[in-house]
N, C-alpha and C positions, 0 to 999 in steps of 0.2 A: 643175072647179071652184074658183072663185074666192072670197074672202071679203074683203066689202066693209066695213068700219067707218065709221061716221059720226062728227063732229064730236066728240060727247059722249064717245062711246066712247074715242076716240083720247085726249080729255083724260083720261079716268080711266085709261088706261095712263100717261099721263106721271106723274101725282099717285099712281099705288099704291105701297105700301109694304108689304111681307111683314113681318109680326110673328108672332111665335110665340107660346104661350100656355102655362105652366105648369097643367099638367092634376091633377098629384097632390098629395097633401098634403105628402110628403115633397120632393118636389122645390121647393116653393113654401116652406116652412118650413124645410128643411133645406140641401138642394142649393144653391139659391140665393146663400147666404150663403158658402158653401164655394167654389162657382165664382167669384164677383165677388172673392173672397181670392186665389185662384189669380190670376186675371186681371191683378189689382193687381200682382202681383209679376214681372210678364213685361215685358219692356219695350215700349212703345208701338209701335215701328217693326217690330217682327216681324210679319210676313205671316201671316194667319190660314190660308192655304192650305198655308204652310210648317209653320206649326205643328199641322195636322191629319195632313200628311205624316209629321211627325216621331212623333207619336202611334202611327202606325203600327208602329213599330220593335218597341216590347215585344211585341204581339202576334204579329207575326211570330217573334221570339225564341221565345214560348211553342207555336206551330207548329212550329219546328224541333226545340223539345225533345221532342215528342209523336212526332214522325217519327223522332226517334234512338233512342228505345225500342221503337218498334214501329210498322212500316209497315202492318201487316196490321188494328190495332186490336183484337187478340186475345189481348193479355198484360194483366197487371194492371200498371199503372205506378205509379212511386214516387209518394207523397203530394205532395211537392214541386212535381211537375208541375200538379197539380189546383190548388195554391195558385199558382202562377205564372199559370196560364191565368186564375185569377179575377181575380187583381192587373192582369193584362194587359187584360181586360175592365174593369176599373175604371179603369185608364190611359185606355185610347182614350176611353171615356164621358167621363171628365174632361175630355179634350183636346178633344174634339169640342164638348161643351159650351161651353168656354171662348173656343173659335177665332171667335165671333161676339161677344164683350163687349169 
């Protein structure tokens, strides 16, 4: 089975631009300003994919900290491990949000 597109459909593909929209009140009124500020302090020549990849480092450190203390997920972990996990999640979300700006 093959797919054939007419001229109008091909033209629509050429002019298509992906856009996201802020859906939550906090994203629009709080995080957008924070993300724009963070994006403004980064060098313009930094590739978005490199930025996202570097954002993965902190969550990996968090993962390895959990694995170091308990491979079986059956022990109580130190409180700082949970704080690190929360910070790692915030870090990755921030880096992922600013990589397109």
